[in-house]
C-alpha positions in Angstrom: -7.4 33.3 19.0 -6.7 31.4 15.8 -3.2 31.1 14.4 -4.4 31.0 10.8 -3.2 27.4 10.4 -6.5 25.7 11.1 -5.9 23.0 8.4 -3.1 21.6 10.5 -5.4 20.8 13.4 -8.2 19.2 11.3 -8.5 15.5 11.8 -10.7 13.6 9.5 -13.9 12.3 11.2 -15.2 10.0 8.5 -13.5 7.3 6.6 -13.2 8.1 2.8 -13.3 4.8 1.0 -12.7 6.3 -2.4 -9.5 8.0 -1.1 -8.4 4.7 0.4 -9.0 2.7 -2.8 -7.3 5.4 -4.9 -4.3 5.4 -2.5 -4.0 1.6 -2.6 -4.2 1.5 -6.4 -1.7 4.4 -6.8 0.7 2.6 -4.5 -0.1 -0.7 -6.3 0.9 0.8 -9.6 4.1 2.2 -8.1 5.0 -1.2 -6.6 4.2 -2.9 -9.9 6.9 -0.7 -11.5 9.3 -1.2 -8.6 8.2 -4.6 -7.2 10.1 -4.4 -3.9 9.7 -0.6 -3.6 13.3 0.2 -4.7 14.6 0.7 -8.2 17.8 -1.3 -7.7 16.1 -4.6 -6.9 16.6 -7.5 -9.3 12.9 -7.9 -9.9 11.5 -5.5 -12.6 8.1 -4.5 -14.0 8.3 -7.4 -16.4 8.5 -10.1 -13.7 5.2 -11.5 -12.4 5.1 -10.2 -8.8 2.2 -9.9 -6.4 2.9 -7.6 -3.4 6.7 -8.2 -3.6 6.3 -12.0 -3.9 7.7 -13.2 -7.2 6.7 -16.3 -9.0 9.4 -19.0 -9.4 11.1 -19.2 -12.8 9.6 -21.7 -15.1 6.3 -21.6 -13.3 5.5 -18.1 -14.3 1.9 -17.6 -15.4 0.8 -15.0 -18.0 1.9 -11.6 -16.7 -1.5 -10.0 -16.8 -3.0 -12.3 -14.2 -0.5 -11.5 -11.4 -0.8 -7.8 -12.2 -4.6 -7.9 -11.8 -4.2 -9.9 -8.5 -1.6 -7.3 -7.4 -3.9 -4.4 -8.1 -6.9 -6.1 -6.4 -4.8 -6.8 -3.3 -3.5 -3.2 -3.4 -7.1 -1.9 -3.4 -8.0 -4.2 -0.5 -4.8 -3.2 1.4 -5.7 0.5 0.7 -9.1 0.0 2.3 -7.6 -1.7 5.3 -4.8 0.9 5.8 -7.1 3.8 5.2 -9.7 2.5 7.7 -7.0 2.4 10.4 -5.2 5.7 9.7 -8.0 8.1 8.8 -8.3 9.4 12.4 -4.7 10.3 12.8 -2.6 13.3 11.8 -0.2 12.9 8.9 3.1 11.7 10.5 1.4 9.3 12.9 -0.9 8.1 10.1 2.1 7.3 7.9 4.0 5.5 10.6 0.8 3.6 11.6 0.4 2.7 7.9 3.8 1.1 7.9 2.8 -0.9 11.0 -0.4 -2.0 9.3 1.6 -3.0 6.3 3.7 -5.3 8.5 0.5 -6.8 9.9 -0.8 -7.4 6.4 2.5 -9.1 5.6 1.8 -11.6 8.4 -1.6 -12.4 6.9 -0.1 -12.6 3.5 2.6 -15.0 4.6 0.1 -17.2 6.4 -2.2 -17.4 3.4 0.6 -18.0 0.9 2.2 -20.6 3.2 -1.1 -22.6 3.1 -2.2 -22.0 -0.5 1.1 -21.9 -2.4 4.1 -22.7 -0.2 6.3 -22.7 -3.3 5.9 -18.9 -3.4 7.5 -18.4 0.0 11.1 -17.5 0.3 12.9 -14.2 0.2 10.6 -13.1 2.9 12.8 -10.1 4.0 12.1 -8.4 0.7 8.4 -9.2 0.9 8.3 -7.9 4.5 10.0 -4.6 3.4 7.7 -4.3 0.5 4.6 -4.5 2.8 6.0 -2.0 5.2 6.9 0.5 2.4 3.5 -0.2 0.8 1.8 0.7 4.1 3.8 3.9 4.4 3.1 5.0 0.9 -0.6 4.1 1.0 -1.2 5.9 4.3 0.5 9.0 2.9 -1.5 8.7 -0.2 -4.7 8.3 1.7 -4.0 11.5 3.8 -3.4 13.4 0.6 -6.4 12.1 -1.4 -8.8 12.5 1.6 -7.8 16.1 2.1 -10.7 18.4 1.5 -10.3 20.8 -1.5 -8.8 24.2 -0.7 -11.3 27.1 -0.8 -11.1 29.4 -3.7 -8.6 32.3 -3.1 -11.3 35.0 -3.7 
């Protein structure tokens, strides 16, 4: 006998890359407005920041470049997070998204340490940004990948 709540037990069987990119880009825009995921942080929308990592004062490039890089990384991160969480139910998917965000921080730190070591520093804020980004992106993916509701008639 069905309990009438069949949508609660549906687990997605196929990865939805459009939902993953959209979730990553939506979270990327949110984290461009609030660079470290919180509104009371010293960094603002007008500081060139890529995934929580601010550029040093005096070495700031044109703002548009970091914003494009930030959104590109957000889309890539969205694909990575979505490809991991799509099989899981909502709460587990969101928690796993946070864990994947922490893993992406490790990759980010390793790459930045080699390519541009002057951008390292303040790593706790960058770590928190990646964890929050993973949580938000996983939640967004589960929402965007949800099949449309049938018409009420």
